[in-house]
FIPA-773446 format. One record per residue (C-alpha): residue in three letters; x, y, z. Coordinates in steps of 0.2 Angstrom, whole numbers, padded with zeros to 4 digits, always signed. Layout:
alaXYZ/...
***
This chain:
unk+0000+0000+0000/unk+0006+0018-0004/unk+0013+0027+0011/unk+0000+0040+0015/unk+0011+0050+0027/unk+0024+0052+0013/unk+0011+0057+0000/unk+0005+0070+0012/unk+0022+0077+0015/unk+0027+0077-0003/unk+0011+0087-0008/unk+0011+0100+0006/unk+0030+0103+0007/unk+0031+0105-0012/unk+0018+0118-0010/unk+0029+0127+0004/unk+0044+0126-0008/unk+0034+0134-0022/unk+0028+0148-0010/unk+0046+0151-0004/unk+0042+0148+0014/unk+0050+0130+0017/unk+0064+0128+0029/unk+0075+0113+0034/unk+0081+0108+0052/unk+0095+0095+0050/unk+0100+0084+0065/unk+0115+0073+0068/unk+0107+0059+0058/unk+0111+0068+0042/unk+0129+0070+0047/unk+0130+0052+0053/unk+0125+0046+0035/unk+0141+0055+0029/unk+0152+0046+0041/unk+0152+0057+0056/unk+0148+0051+0073/unk+0132+0055+0082/unk+0131+0062+0099/unk+0133+0045+0108/unk+0148+0041+0097/unk+0156+0058+0100/unk+0154+0056+0119/unk+0159+0038+0121/unk+0177+0042+0128/unk+0171+0057+0138/unk+0158+0045+0147/unk+0171+0032+0149/unk+0183+0044+0157/unk+0170+0047+0171/unk+0166+0029+0173/unk+0150+0028+0163/unk+0144+0018+0148/unk+0137+0029+0134/unk+0124+0016+0129/unk+0116+0016+0146/unk+0115+0035+0146/unk+0100+0046+0140/unk+0105+0063+0146/unk+0120+0067+0135/unk+0123+0085+0141/unk+0125+0078+0158/unk+0138+0066+0153/unk+0148+0080+0146/unk+0145+0091+0161/unk+0152+0077+0173/unk+0168+0076+0163/unk+0169+0095+0165/unk+0166+0094+0183/unk+0180+0081+0185/unk+0193+0090+0176/unk+0188+0108+0178/unk+0191+0111+0160/unk+0182+0106+0144/unk+0199+0103+0135/unk+0194+0084+0132/unk+0177+0089+0125/unk+0184+0102+0113/unk+0197+0090+0107/unk+0184+0076+0104/unk+0174+0089+0093/unk+0190+0094+0084/unk+0196+0076+0081/unk+0179+0071+0074/unk+0174+0085+0063/unk+0190+0090+0055/unk+0191+0074+0046/unk+0187+0073+0028/unk+0169+0069+0024/unk+0157+0073+0009/unk+0139+0078+0010/unk+0127+0063+0008/unk+0115+0061-0006/unk+0101+0067+0005/unk+0111+0083+0010/unk+0115+0087-0008/unk+0097+0086-0013/unk+0091+0097+0002/unk+0104+0110-0004/unk+0098+0110-0022/unk+0080+0113-0016/unk+0074+0132-0016/unk+0076+0132+0003/unk+0083+0149+0010/unk+0083+0144+0028/unk+0093+0129+0036/unk+0094+0126+0054/unk+0106+0113+0062/unk+0113+0108+0079/unk+0128+0100+0070/unk+0145+0107+0072/unk+0152+0101+0055/unk+0152+0110+0039/unk+0142+0098+0028/unk+0127+0108+0025/unk+0136+0124+0019/unk+0148+0113+0009/unk+0132+0105+0000/unk+0125+0122-0003/unk+0141+0128-0011/unk+0142+0112-0022/unk+0124+0117-0028/unk+0131+0133-0034/unk+0123+0143-0020/unk+0130+0155-0008/unk+0127+0152+0011/unk+0127+0165+0025/unk+0133+0155+0040/unk+0127+0161+0057/unk+0139+0152+0070/unk+0138+0165+0084/unk+0124+0177+0090/unk+0134+0192+0083/unk+0133+0184+0065/unk+0114+0187+0065/unk+0118+0206+0064/unk+0127+0205+0048/unk+0123+0198+0031/unk+0134+0191+0017/unk+0131+0200+0000/unk+0122+0190-0013/unk+0119+0175-0001/unk+0104+0165-0006/unk+0104+0153+0009/unk+0106+0156+0028/unk+0113+0142+0039/unk+0109+0144+0057/unk+0121+0134+0068/unk+0113+0136+0084/unk+0125+0125+0094/unk+0141+0132+0087/unk+0153+0126+0074/unk+0169+0116+0072/unk+0179+0132+0070/unk+0175+0137+0088/unk+0175+0121+0098/unk+0177+0130+0115/unk+0160+0139+0112/unk+0150+0124+0105/unk+0135+0119+0115/unk+0137+0102+0123/unk+0137+0102+0142/unk+0123+0104+0154/unk+0129+0121+0159/unk+0129+0126+0141/unk+0111+0122+0140/unk+0107+0131+0156/unk+0115+0147+0150/unk+0109+0146+0132/unk+0095+0159+0134/unk+0108+0171+0141/unk+0122+0169+0129/unk+0113+0163+0113/unk+0095+0169+0115/unk+0096+0177+0097/unk+0096+0160+0090/unk+0080+0154+0099/unk+0071+0171+0095/unk+0076+0168+0076/unk+0070+0150+0077/unk+0054+0155+0085/unk+0050+0167+0071/unk+0055+0155+0057/unk+0044+0141+0065/unk+0029+0153+0065/unk+0032+0159+0047/unk+0039+0144+0038/unk+0035+0125+0035/unk+0049+0115+0042/unk+0056+0098+0038/unk+0065+0090+0052/unk+0077+0076+0047/unk+0090+0067+0056/unk+0083+0074+0073/unk+0078+0065+0088/unk+0069+0080+0097/unk+0079+0077+0113/unk+0087+0094+0112/unk+0080+0105+0126/unk+0082+0121+0116/unk+0071+0115+0102/unk+0059+0109+0115/unk+0058+0125+0123/unk+0055+0135+0107/unk+0041+0123+0102/unk+0033+0124+0119/unk+0034+0143+0118/unk+0025+0143+0101/unk+0012+0131+0107/unk+0008+0143+0121/unk+0007+0158+0109/unk-0003+0150+0095/unk-0012+0136+0103/unk-0020+0126+0089/unk-0016+0138+0076/unk+0001+0132+0073/unk+0008+0129+0055/unk+0010+0111+0051/unk+0028+0104+0050/unk+0035+0087+0045/unk+0048+0076+0053/unk+0055+0060+0045/unk+0056+0046+0058/unk+0061+0028+0057/unk+0049+0016+0065/unk+0056+0004+0078/unk+0061-0013+0070/unk+0058-0030+0077/unk+0075-0036+0071/unk+0086-0042+0085/unk+0073-0038+0098/unk+0063-0049+0109/unk+0044-0048+0106/unk+0042-0039+0123/unk+0056-0026+0120/unk+0049-0023+0102/unk+0032-0020+0109/unk+0038-0008+0122/unk+0049+0002+0110/unk+0034+0003+0098/unk+0022+0009+0111/unk+0035+0022+0117/unk+0037+0028+0099/unk+0019+0030+0097/unk+0018+0041+0113/unk+0032+0051+0106/unk+0023+0054+0089/unk+0007+0059+0099/unk+0017+0071+0109/unk+0024+0079+0093/unk+0007+0082+0087/unk+0005+0095+0101/unk+0017+0105+0091/unk+0009+0102+0074/unk+0023+0091+0069/unk+0017+0078+0056/unk+0027+0061+0056/unk+0033+0054+0040/unk+0036+0036+0045/unk+0049+0025+0036/unk+0056+0008+0040/unk+0074+0011+0034/unk+0085+0026+0034/unk+0090+0022+0016/unk+0073+0027+0010/unk+0077+0046+0014/unk+0087+0049-0002/unk+0073+0043-0013/unk+0060+0052-0004/unk+0070+0068-0006/unk+0073+0064-0024/unk+0055+0063-0027/unk+0053+0080-0018/unk+0066+0088-0029/unk+0057+0080-0045/unk+0041+0088-0040/unk+0049+0105-0037/unk+0058+0104-0054/unk+0041+0101-0062/unk+0036+0119-0058/unk+0049+0124-0071/unk+0044+0121-0089/unk+0056+0123-0103/unk+0048+0127-0120/unk+0059+0120-0135/unk+0056+0123-0153/unk+0061+0133-0169/unk+0051+0136-0184/unk+0055+0142-0201/unk+0041+0133-0209/unk+0024+0131-0199/unk+0015+0117-0207/unk+0003+0108-0204/unk-0005+0121-0192/unk+0000+0137-0200/unk+0009+0152-0193/unk-0006+0160-0186/unk-0011+0145-0176/unk+0007+0141-0170/unk+0009+0159-0164/unk-0008+0158-0155/unk-0002+0142-0147/unk+0014+0149-0141/unk+0007+0165-0134/unk-0007+0156-0125/unk+0006+0143-0118/unk+0017+0157-0111/unk+0003+0166-0103/unk-0005+0151-0095/unk+0011+0144-0088/unk+0016+0160-0078/unk-0003+0163-0074/unk-0004+0146-0066/unk+0012+0148-0056/unk+0025+0139-0067/unk+0042+0146-0071/unk+0044+0148-0090/unk+0061+0144-0097/unk+0064+0149-0114/unk+0079+0148-0126/unk+0070+0160-0138/unk+0070+0148-0152/unk+0068+0154-0170/unk+0050+0159-0174/unk+0043+0153-0158/unk+0053+0159-0143/unk+0047+0177-0145/unk+0029+0172-0145/unk+0031+0162-0130/unk+0039+0176-0121/unk+0027+0188-0127/unk+0013+0178-0120/unk+0021+0178-0103/unk+0024+0196-0104/unk+0006+0200-0107/unk+0001+0189-0092/unk+0013+0198-0081/unk+0004+0214-0085/unk-0013+0206-0083/unk-0009+0197-0066/unk+0003+0208-0058/unk-0004+0205-0040/unk+0000+0186-0041/unk+0015+0183-0053/unk+0032+0189-0053/unk+0046+0191-0066/unk+0056+0178-0058/unk+0044+0166-0067/unk+0052+0170-0083/unk+0070+0163-0087/unk+0075+0171-0104/unk+0090+0161-0111/unk+0093+0166-0129/unk+0107+0157-0137/unk+0123+0167-0140/unk+0126+0170-0159/unk+0144+0178-0157/unk+0156+0165-0149/unk+0174+0168-0145/unk+0186+0164-0159/unk+0191+0145-0159/unk+0175+0140-0150/unk+0166+0124-0157/unk+0148+0130-0159/unk+0141+0113-0158/unk+0150+0109-0142/unk+0146+0126-0134/unk+0127+0124-0138/unk+0127+0107-0131/unk+0134+0114-0115/unk+0122+0128-0115/unk+0107+0117-0118/unk+0113+0106-0103/unk+0114+0122-0092/unk+0096+0127-0097/unk+0089+0110-0093/unk+0099+0107-0077/unk+0085+0111-0065/unk+0069+0110-0076/unk+0056+0096-0073/unk+0046+0098-0089/unk+0051+0101-0107/unk+0037+0105-0120/unk+0042+0103-0139/unk+0034+0113-0153/unk+0038+0112-0171/unk+0057+0110-0173/unk+0063+0114-0190/unk+0077+0125-0198/unk+0085+0129-0215/unk+0099+0117-0219/unk+0114+0127-0222/unk+0121+0115-0235/unk+0105+0112-0246/unk+0095+0127-0242/unk+0080+0117-0238/unk+0069+0115-0223/unk+0075+0101-0212/unk+0071+0094-0194/unk+0080+0104-0181/unk+0094+0094-0174/unk+0095+0106-0159/unk+0077+0102-0154/unk+0081+0084-0155/unk+0096+0086-0145/unk+0086+0095-0132/unk+0074+0080-0131/unk+0089+0069-0128/unk+0096+0081-0115/unk+0080+0083-0106/unk+0079+0064-0104/unk+0097+0064-0097/unk+0093+0078-0085/unk+0077+0070-0078/unk+0065+0082-0086/unk+0048+0075-0093/unk+0046+0078-0112/unk+0029+0083-0119/unk+0030+0085-0138/unk+0015+0094-0146/unk+0015+0082-0161/unk+0001+0091-0169/unk+0014+0105-0173/unk+0024+0093-0184/unk+0043+0092-0188/unk+0054+0087-0173/unk+0040+0088-0161/unk+0030+0075-0172/unk+0045+0064-0172/unk+0047+0064-0153/unk+0028+0062-0151/unk+0028+0046-0162/unk+0042+0039-0152/unk+0034+0042-0136/unk+0017+0036-0142/unk+0023+0020-0148/unk+0032+0016-0132/unk+0023+0025-0118/unk+0031+0014-0104/unk+0048+0017-0110/unk+0046+0036-0106/unk+0036+0033-0090/unk+0020+0041-0098/unk+0006+0039-0085/unk-0008+0028-0092/unk-0020+0041-0087/unk-0013+0054-0099/unk-0014+0043-0115/unk-0030+0051-0121/unk-0023+0068-0119/unk-0006+0063-0127/unk-0016+0058-0142/unk-0025+0074-0143/unk-0008+0085-0143/unk-0002+0074-0157/unk-0018+0077-0168/unk-0017+0091-0180/unk-0036+0091-0181/unk-0037+0095-0162/unk-0042+0114-0159/unk-0029+0125-0150/unk-0040+0125-0134/unk-0040+0106-0135/unk-0021+0105-0137/unk-0018+0117-0123/unk-0031+0109-0111/unk-0023+0092-0114/unk-0006+0098-0112/unk-0010+0106-0095/unk-0019+0090-0089/unk-0003+0080-0093/unk+0008+0093-0084/unk-0004+0092-0069/unk-0002+0073-0069/unk+0017+0074-0070/unk+0016+0085-0055/unk+0007+0073-0044/unk+0018+0063-0031/unk+0021+0046-0037/unk+0014+0032-0028/unk+0027+0027-0015/unk+0028+0010-0007/unk+0043+0010+0004/unk+0055-0004+0003/unk+0070-0007+0015/unk+0086-0004+0007/unk+0079+0007-0007/
***
């Protein structure tokens, strides 16, 4: 059976991403998947030094405090942090996916630099807040903020780890809790890799609950169910009962559980989230020197109507300004901007015309291939219209090799192709290929009737557009997800 919790999460968190008010809170579990130790692992030797066994302890700040009490210095604790988090590690697939999402706000209690490393690898600029003073300044052109509410490896002596650190948190780092409180009120959070045993987070959630009561925004947390493997039946039932009590308690703070059976499911869930987000960006590919079988007037109308409707319905239009078509698509989007100023933005248009003058010695074919790849790198849907050009050798109209290449690149980049076969030429060739083997292109069975309509020249413009947008809507639905351990 499909996992209802995951379907709900994908749908609602995708909407938060589209509205620009999604946030991520990353716990130690995400760092552990990159090879770093979790809190118990970090404090194993610290506990042993005071005669404790870390596996039997639940109050980890107290363990660190006992070590500080014994030695009157936190040198051993600081050294443990340095030893662990200065080792080389790469962000996990899950972290890389989170960094590529259009999230501007990341929170973490981790000391390592994996989140900011992943954000940089995604081509973005993080503004890292390690100390309260950092909240008063901003990095120019930063497009993501990383709040490290427990400090950072660069300053191990001020990292929050002991019981005393928690007791004085509101005195020394209250700006973080204030900022977190504001974000939890205003944004939809995804908590991942977190156990919710941190008293700072608990106090922020409790404060918000007191202020908002039942009017809290819904958040999400990915949690692994207790597993029976290696457990006696009695122990398993006890853990499962305690787990359910914990879930019920998180409900007081409007935190919705996304339940999994294996941590290895997390990358695939986040990958589906990324796919859904990419599906809000639509690339329109095409070129036309000759407009048969529909004629120039109908093609122009289709293009302007497509551009206008895409931005009006909240999509981001990506255009390479193809010959004879790109101008009409962009014109339609521009007209929609004027008509619906109150609910659409110019960020919904990405205008990427192909450079005509290239540096001397540049191979035009190679350059255009790279350029097309950059355009398609983060779009989720590619619509193909017409696709013909003048053959420079024969002077005759031929199928556009650039449009066919964009189809191949769209598949390689994970974008879903939708060819308007009714417009002929390259779009027709692509449509016939997909129509003959719908399973090979993951064409949803529910779209086959509409797919036939967009390939039929006798279809009216309205019929083609309605069928096109029904296909787009279907592609944007979360895929049925049946979790399997080890996926």
